Structures are given as structure tokens and as C-alpha cells.
C-alpha positions as a LaTeX table, in Angstrom:
\begin{tabular}{lrrr}
\hline
Residue & $x$ (\AA) & $y$ (\AA) & $z$ (\AA) \\
\hline
Unk1 & 0.10 & $-0.05$ & 0.14 \\
Unk2 & 2.92 & 2.41 & 0.48 \\
Unk3 & 5.60 & 0.59 & $-1.43$ \\
Unk4 & 5.31 & 2.88 & $-4.32$ \\
Unk5 & 5.06 & 6.28 & $-2.55$ \\
Unk6 & 7.88 & 5.30 & $-0.57$ \\
Unk7 & 9.96 & 4.53 & $-3.53$ \\
Unk8 & 8.78 & 7.87 & $-5.48$ \\
Unk9 & 9.52 & 10.00 & $-2.57$ \\
Unk10 & 12.72 & 8.49 & $-1.97$ \\
Unk11 & 14.02 & 8.85 & $-5.21$ \\
Unk12 & 13.11 & 12.30 & $-5.60$ \\
Unk13 & 14.87 & 13.25 & $-2.32$ \\
Unk14 & 18.05 & 10.99 & $-3.23$ \\
Unk15 & 18.10 & 12.70 & $-6.60$ \\
Unk16 & 18.82 & 16.04 & $-4.75$ \\
Unk17 & 21.72 & 14.49 & $-3.01$ \\
Unk18 & 22.97 & 12.56 & $-6.01$ \\
Unk19 & 22.75 & 15.26 & $-8.59$ \\
Unk20 & 24.64 & 13.30 & $-11.30$ \\
Unk21 & 22.35 & 13.12 & $-14.29$ \\
Unk22 & 21.61 & 9.57 & $-15.31$ \\
Unk23 & 22.78 & 8.15 & $-12.07$ \\
Unk24 & 21.44 & 4.59 & $-11.06$ \\
Unk25 & 21.85 & 5.47 & $-7.13$ \\
Unk26 & 18.90 & 6.96 & $-6.20$ \\
Unk27 & 16.81 & 4.11 & $-7.92$ \\
Unk28 & 18.77 & 1.44 & $-6.34$ \\
Unk29 & 18.62 & 3.04 & $-2.63$ \\
Unk30 & 14.83 & 3.99 & $-2.86$ \\
Unk31 & 13.89 & 0.81 & $-4.32$ \\
Unk32 & 15.76 & $-1.29$ & $-1.99$ \\
Unk33 & 14.43 & 0.97 & 1.03 \\
Unk34 & 10.97 & 0.62 & $-0.33$ \\
Unk35 & 11.34 & $-3.19$ & $-0.62$ \\
Unk36 & 12.87 & $-3.75$ & 2.64 \\
Unk37 & 10.16 & $-1.48$ & 4.48 \\
Unk38 & 7.17 & $-3.49$ & 2.66 \\
Unk39 & 8.59 & $-6.75$ & 3.73 \\
Unk40 & 9.15 & $-5.49$ & 7.15 \\
Unk41 & 5.65 & $-4.65$ & 7.62 \\
Unk42 & 4.33 & $-7.83$ & 6.31 \\
Unk43 & 6.74 & $-10.12$ & 8.32 \\
Unk44 & 4.06 & $-10.86$ & 11.22 \\
Unk45 & 1.73 & $-12.11$ & 8.54 \\
Unk46 & 4.39 & $-14.24$ & 6.91 \\
Unk47 & 4.95 & $-15.63$ & 10.20 \\
Unk48 & 1.42 & $-16.86$ & 10.52 \\
Unk49 & 1.05 & $-17.92$ & 6.66 \\
Unk50 & 4.10 & $-20.07$ & 6.89 \\
Unk51 & 3.06 & $-21.70$ & 10.38 \\
Unk52 & $-0.32$ & $-22.53$ & 8.39 \\
Unk53 & 1.50 & $-24.04$ & 5.40 \\
Unk54 & 3.59 & $-26.43$ & 7.60 \\
Unk55 & 0.68 & $-27.41$ & 9.83 \\
Unk56 & $-2.04$ & $-29.97$ & 8.90 \\
Unk57 & $-4.88$ & $-27.33$ & 9.75 \\
Unk58 & $-6.40$ & $-25.35$ & 6.77 \\
Unk59 & $-9.64$ & $-24.19$ & 7.99 \\
Unk60 & $-10.69$ & $-20.82$ & 7.25 \\
Unk61 & $-10.20$ & $-19.79$ & 10.82 \\
Unk62 & $-6.69$ & $-21.01$ & 10.54 \\
Unk63 & $-5.15$ & $-17.64$ & 10.54 \\
Unk64 & $-6.58$ & $-16.03$ & 13.88 \\
Unk65 & $-6.32$ & $-19.62$ & 15.49 \\
Unk66 & $-2.51$ & $-19.59$ & 14.58 \\
Unk67 & $-2.01$ & $-15.92$ & 15.33 \\
Unk68 & $-3.33$ & $-16.38$ & 18.64 \\
Unk69 & $-1.72$ & $-19.75$ & 19.34 \\
Unk70 & 1.97 & $-17.93$ & 18.41 \\
Unk71 & 0.98 & $-14.88$ & 20.81 \\
Unk72 & 0.09 & $-17.05$ & 23.63 \\
Unk73 & 2.96 & $-19.87$ & 23.51 \\
Unk74 & 5.76 & $-17.63$ & 22.03 \\
Unk75 & 4.82 & $-13.92$ & 22.47 \\
Unk76 & 4.85 & $-10.82$ & 20.46 \\
Unk77 & 8.45 & $-11.11$ & 19.56 \\
Unk78 & 7.92 & $-14.51$ & 17.62 \\
Unk79 & 5.89 & $-12.48$ & 14.87 \\
Unk80 & 9.16 & $-11.09$ & 14.11 \\
Unk81 & 10.93 & $-14.43$ & 13.36 \\
Unk82 & 12.79 & $-14.27$ & 10.07 \\
Unk83 & 11.86 & $-10.28$ & 9.42 \\
Unk84 & 15.78 & $-9.79$ & 9.12 \\
Unk85 & 16.22 & $-12.11$ & 6.44 \\
Unk86 & 13.19 & $-10.83$ & 4.41 \\
Unk87 & 14.71 & $-7.34$ & 4.97 \\
Unk88 & 18.02 & $-8.33$ & 3.63 \\
Unk89 & 16.77 & $-10.40$ & 0.76 \\
Unk90 & 13.92 & $-7.36$ & $-0.17$ \\
Unk91 & 16.72 & $-4.79$ & $-0.55$ \\
Unk92 & 18.63 & $-6.24$ & $-3.63$ \\
Unk93 & 15.58 & $-7.53$ & $-5.21$ \\
Unk94 & 13.57 & $-4.65$ & $-5.21$ \\
Unk95 & 16.39 & $-2.35$ & $-5.94$ \\
Unk96 & 17.24 & $-4.24$ & $-9.42$ \\
Unk97 & 13.33 & $-4.48$ & $-9.88$ \\
Unk98 & 13.26 & $-0.80$ & $-10.00$ \\
Unk99 & 16.18 & $-0.11$ & $-12.27$ \\
Unk100 & 14.56 & $-2.61$ & $-14.62$ \\
Unk101 & 10.94 & $-0.74$ & $-14.26$ \\
Unk102 & 12.71 & 2.74 & $-14.85$ \\
Unk103 & 14.68 & 1.42 & $-17.94$ \\
Unk104 & 11.65 & $-0.12$ & $-19.38$ \\
Unk105 & 9.74 & 2.93 & $-18.52$ \\
Unk106 & 12.46 & 5.13 & $-20.41$ \\
Unk107 & 12.26 & 2.70 & $-23.45$ \\
Unk108 & 8.61 & 2.84 & $-23.48$ \\
Unk109 & 8.54 & 6.69 & $-23.45$ \\
Unk110 & 11.08 & 7.08 & $-26.11$ \\
Unk111 & 9.03 & 5.08 & $-28.57$ \\
\hline
\end{tabular}
């Protein structure tokens, strides 16, 4: 929901700092940060989803039941498990993704 606005705002601000024309650095940094923040915010959902996928319960109530069980048995910190990996993975993946996106958009507007 905030992925693209974070990228666009970050890119605009970074272009002021890295004023070199045609520099990919603002796109790389803004894309990486936007992706990392997005993954960080959905880490709790990922934790619950992964627990459901590895369990035998696939009922419609499984998400809430699993979330309650995690909180009851492991506490609030359990919802952040694996978050650091998602953040580190999210940076390069999204940085490259946005560089490709920008290059394709530039090619499209040049036609």
C-alpha cells in the first residue's frame, strides 16, 4: 500500500543528493528501501502464513487461530522471526526490480 509512494518520494529526495544526471543510485537505494520496508511490515503475516502452510490445519479460521497460538505460546517477538532475512533479501531484489522498471519505462516513453 505504501510501497510505491515510499519509492517515489525516496527517489525524488535522493536525486537532490546525487545530482549526477543518469545516476542509478537514487533508484537503487529508493527501490531497496521501499522493498525492505514492505517486507518488514508484512513479516507478522508471513510468520502466520508459514505456520499454517507447515501445519495440517487449513480451516477458514486457521489464520486467527494460528496468530493467537503464536502470541500465547511464544509472545509478540515471535511475529518478527525471519524478518531480518526478509529485509536483507528485499533490498537487492527490489533495487534491481525498480532499475529494470525505470529502464523499461524510459524505453517506452522514447518510442
